[in-house]
C-alpha positions in Angstrom: 44.2 126.9 105.0 44.5 126.8 101.2 46.5 124.7 99.8 46.4 126.3 96.4 50.0 126.6 94.8 49.9 129.8 93.5 52.1 131.4 90.8 53.7 134.1 92.7 55.9 131.4 94.6 53.8 131.1 97.8 52.0 127.8 99.0 50.3 129.2 102.6 52.9 131.0 104.2 55.8 129.5 102.4 57.6 131.1 100.3 60.2 129.1 97.3 62.6 129.9 95.0 61.0 132.3 92.4 64.5 133.0 90.6 62.9 131.1 87.4 65.9 129.3 86.4 68.0 125.3 88.2 69.7 126.1 90.3 73.3 124.1 88.6 75.4 121.8 90.5 79.4 122.0 89.8 81.3 119.2 90.8 84.2 120.1 92.5 87.0 117.7 92.4 89.8 117.7 94.6 92.9 119.8 92.9 96.1 118.9 93.7 98.9 121.4 93.3 102.4 119.9 91.9 104.4 120.1 94.9 102.0 118.1 96.7 102.2 115.2 93.8 106.1 115.3 93.9 105.6 115.6 97.9 103.6 112.0 98.1 105.9 110.2 95.6 109.2 111.3 97.8 107.6 109.9 100.5 106.6 106.5 98.6 109.7 106.1 97.5 111.3 106.4 100.2 109.0 104.2 102.3 109.4 101.7 99.7 113.4 102.1 99.9 112.3 101.3 103.3 110.7 98.6 102.8 113.2 97.0 101.0 115.7 97.7 103.4 114.5 95.7 106.0 113.4 93.0 103.6 116.8 92.4 102.7 118.5 93.1 106.0 116.3 90.2 107.1 117.8 87.8 103.9 121.1 88.7 105.0 120.4 87.9 108.6 119.1 84.3 107.7 119.7 83.5 104.3 117.3 81.3 102.4 116.9 79.5 105.6 113.3 80.8 105.6 112.2 78.5 103.1 113.5 75.4 104.8 111.5 73.2 107.1 111.6 73.3 110.8 114.2 71.0 111.8 112.5 70.7 115.8 113.1 67.1 117.3 110.2 67.9 119.5 106.4 66.4 119.1 103.5 68.1 119.6 102.3 67.5 123.0 102.3 69.0 126.4 105.5 70.5 128.2 106.8 68.0 131.2 106.5 69.9 134.5 109.7 71.4 136.0 109.2 70.7 140.2 112.2 70.7 142.1 113.3 68.3 145.1 
């Protein structure tokens, strides 16, 4: 078996590409049509509106109480057992 690289594009029993030009690779970038862009924009707009509504409803319910310190008089201790007599 000979390992010479012959000029006819074969090496032993293997055949190689003998086109004589370099294979060009094309970079494919995703194409997005205007309808898809508009749909994504509308979905993002609706999601932002829903999030704003949730935040607004939570603020209406508790107001600025979310910034107050807790007023629990309880300490950090184990709960007292409740054993019925």
